BAVEX-511689 format. One record per residue: residue in one letter; residue number from 1; x, y, z of N, C-alpha, C, CB in turn. Coordinates in pm, 1 decimal, m for minus. Atoms other than C-alpha are relative to their C-alpha. Glycine has a CB too. Layout:
BEGIN
<atom A,NUM,<X,Y,Z>,<X,Y,Z>,<X,Y,Z>,<X,Y,Z>>
...
***
This chain:
BEGIN
<atom M,1,<m53.9,m43.2,127.3>,<m5127.5,m7274.3,9764.8>,<118.5,94.8,19.1>,<m108.5,67.1,m82.5>>
<atom L,2,<m111.5,m92.4,m25.2>,<m4906.9,m7003.5,9911.1>,<127.1,m77.8,34.7>,<m35.4,98.4,114.6>>
<atom T,3,<m116.7,80.3,m37.1>,<m4677.6,m7269.5,10060.7>,<64.3,m61.0,m124.4>,<m39.9,m111.0,99.6>>
<atom M,4,<m53.1,59.3,123.3>,<m4641.4,m7440.3,9721.7>,<71.3,106.8,m83.6>,<m114.0,m66.0,m82.6>>
<atom G,5,<m62.4,m108.6,74.8>,<m4566.8,m7108.7,9551.3>,<130.6,45.3,60.9>,<m93.3,116.2,m9.2>>
<atom A,6,<m122.7,m40.8,m68.2>,<m4310.6,m7011.2,9812.4>,<109.2,m105.4,m17.7>,<m27.0,24.1,149.7>>
<atom A,7,<m97.4,107.0,17.8>,<m4141.7,m7350.1,9785.7>,<52.6,m2.4,m143.5>,<m62.2,m135.5,36.1>>
<atom G,8,<m42.4,m3.1,140.3>,<m4133.3,m7328.7,9406.6>,<92.4,115.0,m30.0>,<m119.4,7.6,m90.3>>
<atom S,9,<m86.4,m116.5,23.0>,<m3974.0,m6986.2,9423.5>,<143.4,m26.0,41.9>,<m53.5,120.5,74.7>>
<atom V,10,<m136.9,37.3,m38.4>,<m3674.8,m7139.9,9600.3>,<71.7,m62.2,m119.9>,<m0.9,m99.2,120.8>>
<atom A,11,<m59.4,65.9,116.7>,<m3611.7,m7358.4,9296.5>,<18.4,96.2,m116.8>,<m86.4,m117.4,m43.7>>
<atom T,12,<m12.0,m91.8,113.4>,<m3681.3,m7087.2,9039.8>,<105.7,106.3,23.9>,<m133.4,66.3,m28.3>>
<atom D,13,<m107.7,m94.5,m31.3>,<m3452.3,m6845.1,9220.3>,<136.6,m63.4,m28.3>,<m8.6,45.3,148.0>>
<atom W,14,<m124.8,71.6,24.3>,<m3177.0,m7107.7,9203.7>,<23.3,m19.6,m149.6>,<m1.3,m135.6,71.7>>
<atom L,15,<m12.3,18.8,144.8>,<m3247.8,m7179.3,8835.1>,<36.3,129.5,m70.6>,<m129.7,m55.1,m57.4>>
<atom G,16,<m26.8,m129.9,60.8>,<m3235.8,m6809.1,8755.0>,<m100.9,43.1,m103.9>,<133.2,m1.6,m61.5>>
<atom D,17,<98.9,m33.6,101.1>,<m3525.2,m6822.0,8510.6>,<m123.2,m88.8,18.8>,<59.0,m16.4,m142.8>>
<atom A,18,<122.3,76.8,m23.3>,<m3881.0,m6929.8,8595.9>,<m54.9,m57.5,m129.3>,<m105.4,86.9,66.8>>
<atom G,19,<45.5,50.3,128.8>,<m3939.1,m6985.4,8223.0>,<47.7,m140.6,m30.4>,<45.0,91.2,m107.9>>
<atom W,20,<m48.3,136.7,20.1>,<m3743.0,m7310.4,8244.7>,<m90.0,m103.8,64.4>,<139.3,m13.9,54.6>>
<atom V,21,<88.7,94.1,m68.1>,<m4010.0,m7465.6,8466.8>,<m109.3,m44.8,m95.5>,<m61.4,63.6,127.1>>
<atom K,22,<99.6,55.3,91.2>,<m4225.5,m7697.2,8259.3>,<m113.4,m68.1,74.6>,<65.0,m98.2,m95.0>>
<atom D,23,<102.0,68.1,m79.2>,<m4416.5,m7873.3,8537.5>,<34.7,17.5,148.0>,<m9.8,m152.3,m38.5>>
<atom F,24,<m20.2,m10.5,m144.6>,<m4464.3,m7828.9,8911.3>,<m124.2,m59.2,65.9>,<24.6,150.3,45.8>>
<atom Q,25,<112.1,66.9,m62.9>,<m4679.7,m8062.6,9117.0>,<32.7,m27.4,146.2>,<m34.6,m130.6,m73.9>>
<atom S,26,<m16.2,28.8,m142.0>,<m4737.3,m8127.5,9484.4>,<m131.0,m49.7,56.3>,<48.4,124.2,77.0>>
<atom R,27,<118.9,37.8,m78.9>,<m4975.0,m8284.8,9732.2>,<7.1,78.6,130.1>,<m6.4,m157.3,27.4>>
<atom F,28,<7.2,m73.7,m126.0>,<m5088.6,m8080.7,10027.1>,<m31.7,m100.3,111.1>,<m108.3,114.7,m6.4>>
<atom T,29,<17.3,101.1,m103.1>,<m5041.4,m8302.1,10333.4>,<m42.5,56.5,134.7>,<126.5,m76.1,16.5>>
<atom R,30,<35.4,m64.9,m127.4>,<m5082.1,m8057.5,10624.3>,<m17.6,149.7,m24.1>,<109.6,m26.0,109.5>>
<atom P,31,<14.7,m144.4,12.7>,<m5205.7,m7701.9,10662.0>,<116.0,72.2,69.2>,<m134.7,45.6,59.2>>
<atom V,32,<m101.4,m84.4,m62.5>,<m4961.7,m7424.8,10749.2>,<m72.0,122.1,57.1>,<112.8,41.8,m102.9>>
<atom P,33,<65.1,m116.4,m58.7>,<m5125.6,m7188.0,10995.8>,<99.5,115.7,9.1>,<m57.3,m33.9,139.7>>
<atom V,34,<m88.9,m115.9,1.5>,<m4980.3,m6840.8,10959.2>,<m41.4,97.6,111.5>,<m3.3,70.5,m139.7>>
<atom D,35,<23.8,m95.7,m106.8>,<m4952.1,m6625.0,11269.5>,<14.4,141.3,m55.4>,<97.6,m23.3,118.2>>
<atom A,36,<0.0,m135.8,53.5>,<m5029.6,m6259.5,11197.4>,<128.9,77.0,32.2>,<m119.2,75.8,54.2>>
<atom K,37,<m122.1,m71.0,m37.9>,<m4715.8,m6140.2,11379.6>,<127.0,m79.7,m29.9>,<m4.6,34.0,146.9>>
<atom A,38,<m121.4,81.5,13.7>,<m4468.6,m6428.2,11369.5>,<16.3,m60.9,m139.4>,<m1.2,m110.6,102.9>>
<atom G,39,<m6.6,63.1,130.9>,<m4553.3,m6556.6,11020.5>,<m2.6,m151.5,14.2>,<125.9,44.6,m75.2>>
<atom A,40,<m5.3,146.7,m1.6>,<m4488.0,m6922.3,10943.7>,<130.5,m42.2,m66.9>,<m125.1,m63.8,m73.1>>
<atom P,41,<m127.8,38.2,59.8>,<m4123.3,m7019.1,10895.0>,<m4.8,m140.8,m58.8>,<111.2,8.9,103.8>>
<atom V,42,<2.7,126.7,72.5>,<m4105.8,m7295.6,10636.8>,<140.8,m25.0,m53.4>,<m106.5,1.8,m116.7>>
<atom T,43,<m131.4,38.0,50.2>,<m3787.5,m7483.8,10545.8>,<m17.9,m78.1,m129.5>,<78.4,m83.9,105.4>>
<atom V,44,<5.9,68.5,128.8>,<m3736.9,m7589.6,10183.8>,<138.3,m52.2,m33.8>,<m52.5,94.3,m111.9>>
<atom T,45,<m123.5,62.2,45.5>,<m3470.1,m7833.7,10072.3>,<m23.3,m53.9,m140.1>,<46.3,m113.1,97.0>>
<atom A,46,<13.2,42.9,138.5>,<m3422.9,m7889.1,9700.9>,<115.6,m92.9,m36.1>,<m4.0,121.9,m95.3>>
<atom T,47,<m102.3,92.4,48.3>,<m3238.4,m8184.9,9550.4>,<m33.0,m39.0,m144.4>,<9.2,m126.8,91.6>>
<atom I,48,<22.4,48.0,136.2>,<m3191.0,m8303.3,9195.2>,<m41.7,m146.7,11.4>,<129.6,17.3,m91.0>>
<atom G,49,<53.0,135.6,m11.0>,<m3407.3,m8614.7,9174.9>,<30.2,m84.9,m121.4>,<m147.8,4.5,21.9>>
<atom A,50,<m26.7,74.0,123.3>,<m3342.1,m8712.2,8812.3>,<45.7,96.7,m108.9>,<m126.0,m78.5,m46.0>>
<atom L,51,<m44.8,m76.1,117.0>,<m3163.8,m8590.2,8501.5>,<m31.7,m80.7,m124.9>,<153.0,32.7,8.0>>
<atom D,52,<24.4,64.7,129.0>,<m3267.5,m8669.9,8144.6>,<78.7,77.3,m104.7>,<m153.9,m4.5,m35.3>>
<atom P,53,<m84.4,m73.2,94.9>,<m2982.6,m8566.7,7913.9>,<m60.1,10.4,m139.7>,<134.3,m65.9,m9.2>>
<atom E,54,<59.5,m4.7,135.4>,<m3175.2,m8654.0,7596.7>,<m108.5,106.4,m9.3>,<m58.7,m137.4,m38.0>>
<atom A,55,<107.7,m99.7,m1.4>,<m3475.6,m8440.9,7689.4>,<47.7,134.5,53.3>,<m116.9,m49.8,84.2>>
<atom R,56,<m57.9,m119.0,m60.6>,<m3248.5,m8185.5,7858.6>,<m89.9,53.6,112.0>,<22.8,108.2,m106.6>>
<atom T,57,<84.0,m37.5,m113.1>,<m3465.5,m8187.8,8172.6>,<62.8,m47.7,131.1>,<m141.8,m58.4,m16.3>>
<atom A,58,<m39.3,39.1,m134.6>,<m3405.1,m8207.8,8543.9>,<m125.1,1.4,87.1>,<110.9,95.1,57.4>>
<atom R,59,<107.3,1.9,m97.7>,<m3651.5,m8310.2,8811.1>,<59.4,45.0,133.6>,<m66.0,m142.8,10.7>>
<atom I,60,<m45.6,m52.6,m128.5>,<m3606.0,m8111.8,9130.1>,<m104.0,m38.5,104.9>,<21.2,156.4,m5.3>>
<atom D,61,<87.6,43.0,m108.1>,<m3752.9,m8269.7,9443.4>,<10.9,99.8,116.1>,<36.2,m144.6,46.8>>
<atom L,62,<3.1,m97.9,m108.7>,<m3859.2,m8029.1,9717.4>,<m54.6,m64.2,125.7>,<m84.6,122.6,m38.4>>
<atom K,63,<49.2,42.2,m131.0>,<m3890.6,m8119.3,10084.1>,<m37.5,127.0,74.1>,<107.4,m85.2,80.0>>
<atom V,64,<51.0,m121.9,m61.8>,<m4105.3,m7860.1,10259.4>,<m49.0,m34.1,140.0>,<m114.1,63.6,m85.5>>
<atom V,65,<26.8,33.2,m139.9>,<m4120.6,m7863.0,10640.4>,<m44.4,123.6,76.4>,<124.3,m61.6,66.1>>
<atom F,66,<46.5,m105.5,m91.4>,<m4314.4,m7652.3,10889.5>,<m19.0,m64.1,136.6>,<m134.4,67.7,m51.1>>
<atom D,67,<15.9,45.3,m138.1>,<m4291.2,m7701.6,11265.3>,<34.0,m148.5,14.8>,<m143.1,25.9,47.7>>
<atom G,68,<m47.2,137.5,m11.2>,<m4105.8,m8032.8,11222.1>,<m75.1,m102.4,m82.5>,<m5.2,m40.6,139.3>>
<atom S,69,<79.2,93.3,81.6>,<m4361.1,m8187.1,10983.3>,<5.9,39.0,m146.3>,<m146.3,m3.9,47.5>>
<atom T,70,<5.5,m24.1,142.9>,<m4357.1,m8223.9,10607.5>,<m140.6,48.3,m36.3>,<37.9,m128.4,m79.8>>
<atom V,71,<131.0,m57.9,31.6>,<m4636.5,m8008.6,10464.5>,<m37.7,m13.1,m148.3>,<m1.7,146.3,39.6>>
<atom L,72,<29.1,28.8,140.4>,<m4606.4,m8082.7,10092.5>,<56.8,m138.5,m31.6>,<60.8,110.4,m95.7>>
<atom G,73,<m46.5,133.1,36.7>,<m4584.5,m8439.5,9966.7>,<27.7,m8.2,m147.9>,<m101.5,m105.4,39.9>>
<atom K,74,<m39.7,20.9,139.4>,<m4412.4,m8540.3,9645.1>,<0.9,131.0,m78.8>,<m93.8,m100.4,m66.9>>
<atom A,75,<m13.6,m128.7,68.2>,<m4336.2,m8180.6,9555.8>,<114.5,m12.6,m101.0>,<26.5,117.4,102.6>>
<atom Q,76,<m99.0,17.5,105.1>,<m4156.0,m8204.2,9221.8>,<m17.9,106.3,m106.8>,<m10.1,m139.9,m61.3>>
<atom L,77,<m4.4,m101.7,103.4>,<m4058.0,m7944.4,8968.0>,<86.4,m53.0,m114.4>,<55.5,135.6,55.6>>
<atom V,78,<m78.0,42.4,115.7>,<m3939.7,m8027.0,8615.7>,<44.5,124.6,m75.8>,<m82.3,m96.0,m92.3>>
<atom A,79,<m57.4,m112.8,75.2>,<m3708.2,m7780.5,8443.0>,<56.7,m53.3,m130.9>,<111.3,74.1,83.2>>
<atom A,80,<m51.4,38.1,131.3>,<m3627.6,m7801.6,8071.4>,<96.9,109.7,m45.0>,<m117.2,m20.3,m104.7>>
<atom F,81,<m105.6,m93.8,40.2>,<m3308.1,m7640.8,7941.8>,<15.5,m1.7,m149.9>,<133.9,m34.5,67.7>>
<atom A,82,<m11.6,m13.6,145.7>,<m3267.1,m7511.0,7589.2>,<134.7,m44.7,m49.0>,<m24.3,143.0,m42.5>>
***
């Protein structure tokens, strides 16, 4: 759950307002072991997966990688703009 929250914060920081997030879903595909001293460096890449101009929404796809392996599958966040 921490990995999903950290990955989502990348997108919300970019959006500038977490209130725009209407949905955020993910599948947990691998555990992320966290070392007490070194932590667990995770790489998050966000891309715009789809735009819906009528609904004024954007789907943001997140690729989350730890130690060379994807750790969240189909991580998608939907943002709605006023």
